[in-house]
C-alpha positions as semicolon CSV with decimal commas, in nm:
position;residue;x (nm);y (nm);z (nm)
1;M;0,558;-29,665;-4,577
2;T;0,626;-29,401;-4,311
3;Q;0,414;-29,088;-4,331
4;G;0,586;-28,749;-4,311
5;P;0,493;-28,483;-4,053
6;K;0,279;-28,290;-4,302
7;T;0,088;-28,604;-4,396
8;R;0,026;-28,692;-4,032
9;I;-0,092;-28,339;-3,953
10;G;-0,318;-28,342;-4,257
11;A;-0,462;-28,677;-4,156
12;W;-0,527;-28,551;-3,803
13;L;-0,692;-28,232;-3,930
14;A;-0,915;-28,445;-4,153
15;R;-1,069;-28,610;-3,847
16;P;-1,432;-28,506;-3,786
17;L;-1,374;-28,349;-3,443
18;A;-1,034;-28,191;-3,511
19;S;-1,180;-27,838;-3,494
20;F;-1,340;-27,910;-3,157
21;H;-1,017;-28,045;-3,011
22;L;-0,820;-27,747;-3,142
23;V;-1,058;-27,491;-2,986
24;V;-1,049;-27,665;-2,648
25;T;-0,670;-27,700;-2,655
26;I;-0,609;-27,335;-2,749
27;A;-0,853;-27,212;-2,482
28;V;-0,682;-27,420;-2,212
29;M;-0,330;-27,317;-2,313
30;L;-0,409;-26,945;-2,327
31;T;-0,596;-26,956;-1,994
32;V;-0,315;-27,139;-1,815
33;L;-0,056;-26,904;-1,965
34;G;-0,266;-26,607;-1,853
35;L;-0,294;-26,734;-1,495
36;V;0,081;-26,791;-1,471
37;M;0,166;-26,450;-1,614
38;V;-0,092;-26,265;-1,401
39;L;0,064;-26,423;-1,092
40;S;0,411;-26,325;-1,207
41;A;0,321;-25,970;-1,316
42;S;0,090;-25,870;-1,029
43;G;0,255;-26,018;-0,720
44;V;0,501;-25,735;-0,658
45;E;0,247;-25,455;-0,700
46;Q;-0,010;-25,630;-0,481
47;Y;0,247;-25,691;-0,207
48;T;0,389;-25,337;-0,206
49;S;0,036;-25,195;-0,186
50;G;-0,010;-25,372;0,146
51;G;-0,203;-25,679;0,034
52;S;-0,122;-26,039;-0,043
53;A;0,100;-26,110;-0,341
54;Y;-0,157;-26,370;-0,449
55;S;-0,474;-26,159;-0,415
56;L;-0,515;-26,064;-0,782
57;F;-0,410;-26,412;-0,894
58;I;-0,672;-26,575;-0,669
59;Q;-0,938;-26,344;-0,807
60;Q;-0,830;-26,429;-1,162
61;L;-0,832;-26,800;-1,075
62;I;-1,189;-26,774;-0,943
63;F;-1,303;-26,614;-1,267
64;A;-1,112;-26,879;-1,464
65;V;-1,313;-27,147;-1,281
66;L;-1,632;-26,953;-1,347
67;G;-1,530;-26,918;-1,712
68;S;-1,469;-27,293;-1,733
69;V;-1,823;-27,352;-1,608
70;L;-1,953;-27,104;-1,865
71;F;-1,746;-27,282;-2,133
72;Y;-1,915;-27,610;-2,040
73;V;-2,259;-27,446;-2,036
74;A;-2,194;-27,295;-2,379
75;L;-2,108;-27,642;-2,511
76;R;-2,450;-27,771;-2,404
77;I;-2,670;-27,486;-2,530
78;P;-2,857;-27,573;-2,852
79;A;-2,857;-27,317;-3,131
80;R;-3,234;-27,277;-3,110
81;T;-3,203;-27,176;-2,742
82;L;-2,932;-26,921;-2,817
83;R;-3,142;-26,772;-3,091
84;R;-3,466;-26,772;-2,895
85;F;-3,323;-26,580;-2,599
86;S;-3,076;-26,359;-2,787
87;F;-3,306;-26,056;-2,812
88;P;-3,442;-26,066;-2,453
89;V;-3,087;-26,094;-2,319
90;F;-2,979;-25,810;-2,549
91;V;-3,250;-25,588;-2,397
92;I;-3,147;-25,685;-2,043
93;V;-2,780;-25,602;-2,103
94;L;-2,883;-25,278;-2,276
95;I;-3,071;-25,180;-1,960
96;M;-2,760;-25,268;-1,757
97;L;-2,556;-25,030;-1,974
98;V;-2,802;-24,755;-1,881
99;L;-2,803;-24,841;-1,509
100;V;-2,424;-24,848;-1,483
101;L;-2,415;-24,478;-1,577
102;I;-2,633;-24,382;-1,278
103;P;-2,434;-24,264;-0,973
104;G;-2,494;-24,489;-0,675
105;I;-2,562;-24,791;-0,898
106;G;-2,257;-24,805;-1,123
107;T;-1,909;-24,792;-0,970
108;A;-1,672;-24,516;-1,083
109;A;-1,298;-24,572;-1,101
110;Q;-1,019;-24,384;-1,280
111;G;-1,264;-24,135;-1,425
112;A;-1,496;-24,396;-1,577
113;R;-1,825;-24,551;-1,464
114;R;-1,822;-24,901;-1,611
115;W;-1,872;-25,155;-1,332
116;F;-2,127;-25,307;-1,099
117;T;-1,951;-25,406;-0,776
118;V;-2,103;-25,673;-0,552
119;G;-1,922;-25,842;-0,265
120;G;-1,579;-25,734;-0,379
121;F;-1,630;-25,862;-0,735
122;S;-1,694;-25,636;-1,030
123;L;-1,886;-25,692;-1,351
124;Q;-1,865;-25,490;-1,671
125;P;-2,194;-25,501;-1,864
126;S;-2,004;-25,381;-2,173
127;E;-1,814;-25,712;-2,168
128;L;-2,145;-25,899;-2,168
129;M;-2,264;-25,686;-2,458
130;K;-1,980;-25,815;-2,677
131;V;-2,118;-26,169;-2,660
132;V;-2,482;-26,066;-2,674
133;L;-2,433;-25,842;-2,980
134;A;-2,249;-26,120;-3,163
135;I;-2,521;-26,380;-3,088
136;W;-2,818;-26,155;-3,156
137;G;-2,659;-26,014;-3,472
138;A;-2,586;-26,364;-3,604
139;H;-2,946;-26,462;-3,529
140;L;-3,083;-26,160;-3,716
141;L;-2,873;-26,219;-4,026
142;A;-2,933;-26,595;-4,024
143;S;-3,310;-26,538;-4,004
144;R;-3,325;-26,376;-4,346
145;R;-3,495;-26,564;-4,627
146;P;-3,242;-26,735;-4,857
147;D;-3,361;-26,522;-5,149
148;D;-3,350;-26,195;-4,955
149;N;-3,012;-26,027;-5,003
150;S;-3,131;-25,668;-4,970
151;V;-2,912;-25,418;-4,789
152;R;-3,205;-25,313;-4,572
153;T;-3,243;-25,655;-4,409
154;I;-2,871;-25,659;-4,330
155;L;-2,856;-25,312;-4,176
156;I;-3,191;-25,289;-3,996
157;P;-3,241;-25,331;-3,704
158;L;-2,881;-25,441;-3,637
159;V;-2,697;-25,116;-3,711
160;P;-2,937;-24,877;-3,526
161;A;-2,930;-25,103;-3,219
162;A;-2,550;-25,125;-3,233
163;L;-2,519;-24,745;-3,259
164;L;-2,730;-24,712;-2,943
165;V;-2,496;-24,954;-2,767
166;F;-2,193;-24,760;-2,888
167;A;-2,337;-24,435;-2,751
168;L;-2,395;-24,587;-2,406
169;V;-2,045;-24,737;-2,391
170;V;-1,880;-24,413;-2,505
171;A;-2,071;-24,231;-2,229
172;Q;-1,895;-24,440;-1,962
173;P;-1,641;-24,345;-2,122
174;N;-1,491;-24,662;-2,270
175;L;-1,349;-24,615;-2,617
176;S;-1,155;-24,942;-2,613
177;T;-1,469;-25,153;-2,566
178;T;-1,644;-24,942;-2,828
179;I;-1,369;-25,040;-3,072
180;A;-1,419;-25,407;-2,984
181;L;-1,795;-25,373;-3,038
182;G;-1,720;-25,202;-3,369
183;I;-1,510;-25,502;-3,473
184;I;-1,804;-25,730;-3,391
185;L;-2,048;-25,519;-3,592
186;G;-1,804;-25,500;-3,884
187;A;-1,756;-25,878;-3,882
188;L;-2,134;-25,935;-3,879
189;L;-2,182;-25,704;-4,175
190;W;-1,888;-25,852;-4,367
191;F;-1,981;-26,216;-4,320
192;G;-2,349;-26,125;-4,353
193;G;-2,290;-26,030;-4,716
194;L;-2,297;-25,649;-4,710
195;P;-2,180;-25,514;-5,049
196;L;-1,811;-25,427;-5,047
197;K;-1,859;-25,062;-5,144
198;L;-2,110;-24,996;-4,867
199;F;-1,903;-25,194;-4,617
200;G;-1,598;-24,984;-4,703
201;T;-1,798;-24,665;-4,654
202;I;-1,920;-24,781;-4,312
203;A;-1,569;-24,892;-4,213
204;V;-1,412;-24,559;-4,308
205;T;-1,687;-24,374;-4,123
206;G;-1,623;-24,585;-3,815
207;V;-1,250;-24,515;-3,825
208;V;-1,314;-24,140;-3,861
209;L;-1,558;-24,142;-3,568
210;A;-1,313;-24,341;-3,353
211;G;-1,038;-24,094;-3,439
212;T;-1,265;-23,802;-3,353
213;L;-1,355;-23,955;-3,018
214;A;-0,986;-24,022;-2,950
215;L;-0,912;-23,652;-2,992
216;T;-1,207;-23,516;-2,793
217;A;-1,103;-23,633;-2,443
218;G;-0,784;-23,512;-2,276
219;Y;-0,636;-23,849;-2,182
220;R;-0,725;-24,005;-2,517
221;S;-0,581;-23,717;-2,719
222;D;-0,265;-23,733;-2,507
223;R;-0,223;-24,099;-2,607
224;V;-0,259;-24,016;-2,976
225;K;-0,014;-23,725;-2,951
226;S;0,233;-23,945;-2,765
227;F;0,209;-24,211;-3,033
228;F;0,297;-23,966;-3,311
229;N;0,575;-23,809;-3,101
230;P;0,743;-24,112;-2,943
231;S;1,057;-23,923;-2,837
232;D;0,867;-23,653;-2,642
233;D;0,766;-23,658;-2,276
234;L;0,940;-23,986;-2,188
235;Q;0,849;-23,938;-1,822
236;G;0,485;-23,859;-1,900
237;G;0,266;-23,964;-2,191
238;N;0,528;-24,189;-2,351
239;Y;0,654;-24,346;-2,028
240;Q;0,436;-24,658;-2,036
241;A;0,495;-24,731;-2,405
242;K;0,872;-24,689;-2,371
243;Q;0,890;-24,909;-2,064
244;A;0,704;-25,181;-2,258
245;L;0,962;-25,165;-2,536
246;Y;1,244;-25,181;-2,283
247;S;1,086;-25,493;-2,133
248;L;1,062;-25,662;-2,472
249;A;1,424;-25,568;-2,549
250;D;1,549;-25,704;-2,216
251;G;1,388;-26,040;-2,285
252;R;1,584;-26,100;-2,606
253;I;1,544;-26,453;-2,745
254;F;1,470;-26,675;-2,446
255;G;1,381;-26,420;-2,177
256;V;1,523;-26,348;-1,833
257;G;1,323;-26,630;-1,676
258;L;0,973;-26,674;-1,540
259;G;0,917;-26,443;-1,244
260;Q;1,241;-26,249;-1,305
261;S;1,097;-25,939;-1,474
262;A;1,237;-25,605;-1,363
263;A;0,960;-25,398;-1,523
264;K;0,693;-25,534;-1,289
265;W;0,871;-25,368;-0,993
266;N;0,654;-25,060;-1,050
267;Y;0,844;-24,956;-1,364
268;L;0,567;-25,059;-1,606
269;P;0,214;-24,948;-1,509
270;N;-0,064;-25,202;-1,568
271;A;0,192;-25,475;-1,627
272;H;-0,062;-25,744;-1,532
273;N;-0,337;-25,603;-1,752
274;D;-0,298;-25,397;-2,068
275;F;0,078;-25,458;-2,099
276;I;0,107;-25,821;-1,994
277;F;0,246;-25,907;-2,338
278;A;0,552;-25,697;-2,251
279;I;0,608;-25,908;-1,938
280;I;0,573;-26,223;-2,148
281;G;0,841;-26,087;-2,382
282;E;1,071;-25,998;-2,093
283;E;1,038;-26,323;-1,897
284;L;0,987;-26,572;-2,181
285;G;1,162;-26,384;-2,460
286;Y;1,074;-26,368;-2,825
287;V;1,012;-26,742;-2,813
288;G;0,732;-26,686;-2,562
289;C;0,588;-26,407;-2,776
290;L;0,593;-26,635;-3,080
291;V;0,408;-26,902;-2,883
292;V;0,133;-26,652;-2,799
293;L;0,113;-26,536;-3,161
294;G;0,109;-26,899;-3,275
295;L;-0,184;-26,980;-3,046
296;F;-0,387;-26,690;-3,180
297;A;-0,289;-26,782;-3,538
298;G;-0,410;-27,135;-3,469
299;F;-0,733;-26,991;-3,335
300;V;-0,782;-26,786;-3,652
301;Y;-0,738;-27,097;-3,863
302;T;-0,970;-27,304;-3,645
303;G;-1,245;-27,046;-3,612
304;L;-1,260;-26,971;-3,985
305;R;-1,237;-27,344;-4,061
306;I;-1,544;-27,402;-3,844
307;A;-1,727;-27,120;-4,020
308;A;-1,636;-27,256;-4,364
309;R;-1,746;-27,610;-4,275
310;S;-2,076;-27,510;-4,111
311;I;-2,394;-27,541;-4,313
312;D;-2,609;-27,375;-4,047
313;P;-2,596;-27,000;-4,127
314;F;-2,627;-26,911;-3,757
315;W;-2,323;-27,117;-3,651
316;R;-2,132;-26,994;-3,955
317;L;-2,192;-26,625;-3,882
318;L;-2,142;-26,658;-3,507
319;S;-1,815;-26,853;-3,523
320;A;-1,667;-26,622;-3,789
321;T;-1,772;-26,309;-3,598
322;A;-1,644;-26,435;-3,262
323;T;-1,311;-26,535;-3,416
324;T;-1,269;-26,193;-3,576
325;W;-1,355;-26,015;-3,251
326;I;-1,119;-26,214;-3,026
327;V;-0,826;-26,212;-3,266
328;G;-0,882;-25,847;-3,361
329;Q;-0,874;-25,748;-2,995
330;A;-0,557;-25,951;-2,943
331;M;-0,383;-25,791;-3,238
332;I;-0,474;-25,440;-3,120
333;N;-0,336;-25,517;-2,773
334;I;-0,013;-25,662;-2,910
335;G;0,007;-25,378;-3,163
336;Y;0,015;-25,103;-2,903
337;V;0,249;-25,296;-2,673
338;I;0,510;-25,322;-2,949
339;G;0,455;-24,961;-3,056
340;L;0,264;-25,007;-3,382
341;L;-0,065;-24,856;-3,254
342;P;-0,171;-24,593;-3,001
343;V;-0,255;-24,728;-2,656
344;T;-0,626;-24,815;-2,642
345;G;-0,664;-25,021;-2,326
346;L;-0,796;-25,335;-2,495
347;Q;-0,690;-25,647;-2,305
348;L;-0,516;-25,955;-2,440
349;P;-0,798;-26,215;-2,444
350;L;-0,764;-26,493;-2,183
351;V;-0,420;-26,365;-2,081
352;S;-0,461;-26,016;-1,931
353;A;-0,595;-25,974;-1,578
354;G;-0,967;-25,897;-1,575
355;G;-1,231;-26,130;-1,437
356;S;-1,528;-26,026;-1,651
357;S;-1,325;-26,037;-1,970
358;L;-1,179;-26,380;-1,889
359;A;-1,512;-26,543;-1,802
360;I;-1,696;-26,392;-2,099
361;T;-1,421;-26,484;-2,345
362;L;-1,418;-26,845;-2,220
363;F;-1,794;-26,854;-2,273
364;M;-1,738;-26,738;-2,630
365;F;-1,476;-27,008;-2,683
366;G;-1,736;-27,257;-2,562
367;I;-1,981;-27,126;-2,821
368;I;-1,721;-27,173;-3,095
369;A;-1,647;-27,526;-2,969
370;N;-2,021;-27,594;-2,980
371;A;-2,025;-27,478;-3,342
372;A;-1,736;-27,717;-3,414
373;R;-1,945;-28,010;-3,286
374;H;-2,217;-27,910;-3,535
375;E;-1,997;-27,942;-3,842
376;P;-2,171;-28,195;-4,070
377;E;-1,895;-28,455;-4,046
378;A;-1,870;-28,406;-3,667
379;V;-2,245;-28,469;-3,632
380;A;-2,220;-28,782;-3,844
381;A;-1,919;-28,909;-3,649
382;L;-2,078;-28,848;-3,310
383;Q;-2,405;-29,012;-3,411
384;S;-2,215;-29,317;-3,532
385;G;-2,017;-29,340;-3,207
386;Q;-1,683;-29,221;-3,346
387;D;-1,445;-28,998;-3,153
388;G;-1,700;-28,951;-2,877
389;K;-1,479;-29,009;-2,570
390;I;-1,467;-28,644;-2,464
391;S;-1,836;-28,598;-2,535
392;R;-1,924;-28,902;-2,324
393;L;-1,691;-28,790;-2,045
394;L;-1,849;-28,445;-2,036
395;R;-2,197;-28,589;-2,097
396;L;-2,250;-28,351;-2,385
397;P;-2,580;-28,377;-2,574
398;M;-2,580;-28,526;-2,921
399;P;-2,567;-28,246;-3,181
400;V;-2,871;-28,222;-3,405
401;P;-2,820;-28,202;-3,783
402;Y;-2,913;-27,870;-3,941
403;R;-3,266;-27,858;-4,078
404;A;-3,363;-27,611;-4,349
405;S;-3,707;-27,585;-4,513
406;G;-3,823;-27,895;-4,330
407;A;-3,554;-28,115;-4,479
408;V;-3,272;-28,272;-4,283
409;R;-2,935;-28,201;-4,440
410;R;-2,694;-28,476;-4,359
411;V;-2,345;-28,574;-4,450
412;A;-2,214;-28,924;-4,495
413;P;-1,993;-29,058;-4,214
414;Q;-1,623;-28,982;-4,234
415;R;-1,426;-29,239;-4,425
416;R;-1,213;-29,456;-4,204
417;N;-0,927;-29,509;-4,449
418;E;-0,667;-29,242;-4,370
419;Q;-0,509;-29,268;-4,717
420;V;-0,824;-29,148;-4,888
421;R;-0,915;-28,892;-4,623
422;Q;-0,697;-28,618;-4,766
423;A;-0,786;-28,251;-4,750
424;G;-0,891;-28,236;-5,114
425;Q;-1,123;-28,538;-5,075
426;N;-1,264;-28,445;-4,734
427;R;-1,568;-28,257;-4,866
428;Q;-1,898;-28,182;-4,704
429;R;-2,196;-28,380;-4,832
430;R;-2,508;-28,181;-4,766
431;Q;-2,756;-28,414;-4,929
432;A;-2,883;-28,748;-4,806
433;P;-2,649;-29,029;-4,905
434;T;-2,912;-29,202;-5,123
435;R;-2,821;-29,167;-5,490
436;N;-2,838;-29,355;-5,816
437;T;-2,465;-29,408;-5,858
438;Q;-2,231;-29,493;-5,577
439;D;-1,859;-29,473;-5,540
440;P;-1,705;-29,826;-5,546
441;Q;-1,492;-29,733;-5,245
442;D;-1,809;-29,648;-5,045
443;I;-1,963;-29,985;-5,142
444;R;-1,651;-30,176;-5,033
445;E;-1,631;-29,992;-4,702
446;R;-1,999;-30,048;-4,619
447;G;-1,952;-30,413;-4,709
448;I;-1,663;-30,442;-4,467
449;R;-1,859;-30,275;-4,184
450;R;-2,151;-30,513;-4,237
């Protein structure tokens, strides 16, 4: 009997390493798309400024290679190592956030002091802090005793430390990264079990503070005013937003063709960075935009699936937080490109030009892929030699089952019969497989394997 498409997809998703394969595939597709679009969107501007049309693309490609190395490193790092060094690395990056504010050490550009520049390459410590805050915060919340659900253990020391980070990033000034860090903190508190009423209070307070900061600086207040008055100052504050909408409109359904954008001929500022989604819409059309949205939707599903299937609280919190951060940043970027939000300057993850952001985001994807390999059924499958081709090719270490209170929590190996491996029957078994009564199907299958 022929299986339908839904049945085949369900059977594939029921495989132990499906989450791992999805994360890797989405990371590769978004990175390749980003490289192609950065080359298309930046070539004209780089050439007219007197340089090579490929200069920004080559720089992005170098960081993509570096990010791929970081992705591989993240796949190999055990959870205990991440947790052990999370606080020391947090302190180091915190010191970097202080140093970058000092004239002569940090590099100033466009009215902000956010970068360290060495040998022509720049590094934003605030980008590093996104990853470090997520890892250290997940470690803190996962270190609580199972019976300790007090609000104090959730908030302290995580929230005071995060507020210090926010203050240093705002001083650069860099409100967009502060918003991204706020998303990370909010995700940690939400998935960490903060009571809904208190979480809502903190969220509202954060929105009010962000709005206040947006109205305190001239260029930020101009963006907010332009957003609420879209028909005013079309050659000034609203110029960039309107040009982005024109680009999307010109693309229609299938786009004008790759490399054929008119907006990138100095009509749309930052076409290769903040507004690269508009160039995607112009050259690849609404179909291309839907592909991008579909990839991020697939990432949401995969990241939250990994979190739901993880029994290690650290992997669960970290994968859920990282997914929320990356997708939240993507939705903010797309939101202001299409005119639903004020312009904030947040980049489209893995797609927009920006070496530090690309490399750090690929590292975070590697962390999520590592969490996928630690799903109980993935551990059981890898230890039994199933679906291990990619792991053997990459020489990845064997994942260790989660241990809590000195006991090893295991799951039985994935059933081989596709007809019984349906989503409703594909449950996680957290206890050792020894029991008084056994399923007849399990007995028959073990008999066949013997």
